[in-house]
C-alpha positions in Angstrom: 48.1 5.7 33.6 45.4 3.2 32.7 43.4 1.3 35.2 43.9 -2.4 35.5 41.6 -5.1 36.7 43.0 -7.6 39.3 43.9 -10.1 36.6 46.1 -7.5 34.9 43.7 -7.1 31.9 42.9 -3.6 30.7 39.5 -2.4 32.0 37.2 -1.1 29.2 34.3 1.0 30.6 32.6 1.1 27.2 32.5 -2.7 26.9 29.1 -4.2 26.3 30.0 -7.6 27.8 27.9 -8.8 30.7 30.6 -10.5 32.7 29.6 -8.8 36.0 26.0 -10.0 35.8 25.0 -13.7 36.2 23.4 -15.2 33.1 20.9 -17.1 35.2 19.7 -16.1 38.7 20.7 -18.5 41.5 17.1 -19.0 42.6 13.7 -18.9 40.8 11.4 -15.9 41.0 7.7 -15.6 40.7 6.6 -14.3 37.3 5.6 -10.8 38.6 9.0 -10.5 40.4 10.9 -11.5 37.2 8.8 -9.0 35.1 9.6 -6.2 37.5 13.3 -7.1 37.5 13.3 -7.1 33.7 11.7 -3.7 33.5 14.3 -2.2 35.9 17.2 -3.9 34.1 16.0 -2.6 30.7 15.8 0.9 32.1 19.5 0.6 32.9 20.1 -0.6 29.3 20.8 -4.2 30.4 19.8 -6.9 27.9 17.6 -9.4 29.8 14.9 -11.9 29.0 12.5 -14.1 31.0 12.8 -17.9 30.7 9.9 -19.9 32.2 10.6 -23.3 33.7 
């Protein structure tokens, strides 16, 4: 029996897509906060980058 997502699409646990993570955070961070977040995300093998505005 395979697991199904709510929209009846097969769930692939080995997928490298980032559909569960927002591409842009909903509110701005201070530079030191963003850098710390990036370090922690990269430890979890999440691709992330800092965009200054």
